[in-house]
C-alpha positions in Angstrom: -42.6 27.9 -2.6 -41.4 24.9 -0.7 -40.5 23.2 -4.0 -38.3 26.1 -4.9 -36.4 26.0 -1.5 -35.9 22.2 -1.9 -34.5 22.5 -5.4 -32.3 25.4 -4.2 -30.8 23.3 -1.4 -30.2 20.4 -3.8 -28.2 22.6 -6.1 -26.0 24.0 -3.3 -25.1 20.6 -1.9 -21.7 19.2 -2.8 -21.6 16.1 -5.0 -21.5 12.7 -3.2 -18.0 11.9 -4.4 -16.6 15.2 -2.9 -18.2 14.9 0.5 -17.1 11.3 0.9 -13.5 12.2 0.2 -11.2 12.1 3.2 -7.8 13.7 3.4 -4.9 13.7 5.9 -5.0 16.5 8.4 -1.2 17.0 8.3 1.1 17.9 5.5 3.8 15.7 4.0 7.0 16.4 5.9 8.8 18.1 3.0 6.0 20.7 2.8 6.3 21.9 6.4 8.3 24.8 7.8 9.5 22.6 10.6 11.5 20.4 8.2 13.1 23.4 6.4 13.9 25.0 9.8 15.5 21.8 11.0 17.6 21.5 7.8 18.7 25.1 8.0 19.7 24.8 11.7 21.7 21.6 10.9 23.5 23.3 8.1 24.2 26.3 10.3 25.5 24.2 13.2 27.8 22.2 10.9 29.1 25.3 9.2 29.7 27.0 12.5 31.6 23.9 13.8 33.8 23.9 10.7 34.8 27.6 11.2 34.7 28.0 14.9 37.3 27.0 17.4 34.9 27.0 20.4 32.4 24.6 18.9 34.0 21.2 18.6 32.7 18.2 16.6 31.2 16.3 19.5 29.1 19.3 20.6 28.0 20.1 17.0 26.9 16.5 16.4 25.1 16.4 19.7 23.2 19.6 18.8 22.4 18.1 15.4 21.1 14.9 17.0 19.0 16.9 19.5 17.4 19.0 16.7 16.7 15.8 14.7 15.1 14.2 17.8 13.0 17.3 18.4 11.8 17.3 14.8 10.8 13.6 15.0 8.9 14.2 18.3 7.1 17.2 16.8 6.1 15.3 13.7 4.9 12.4 15.8 2.8 14.7 17.9 1.4 16.3 14.8 0.4 13.0 13.3 -0.6 11.2 16.5 -4.3 11.9 16.2 -4.6 11.5 12.5 -5.2 8.5 10.3 -3.7 8.1 6.9 -6.7 8.0 4.6 -5.2 8.1 1.1 -3.7 5.3 -1.0 -1.8 7.6 -3.4 1.5 9.2 -2.9 1.1 12.5 -1.2 4.0 14.1 -3.2 2.2 13.7 -6.5 -0.7 16.0 -5.3 1.0 19.3 -6.1 
């Protein structure tokens, strides 16, 4: 009976090469919704400044810079506690 339980546990364990694999906890920046939200907001702001009389160029570019800075801070906070563990290019893992 004990032999049967031991062999059953051995079959359910993951192979050594799978359990030793480490991955990044955060996604590549192009795969996040924050990136696409930032890109969409920037396009919307620049389009609005092109068609609106009340939104001048200086204010539009200030808003674009603020959104870019916010995105960089959010990515920095997301990656602050993680360590890059892979040697390959993360975009090739699709």
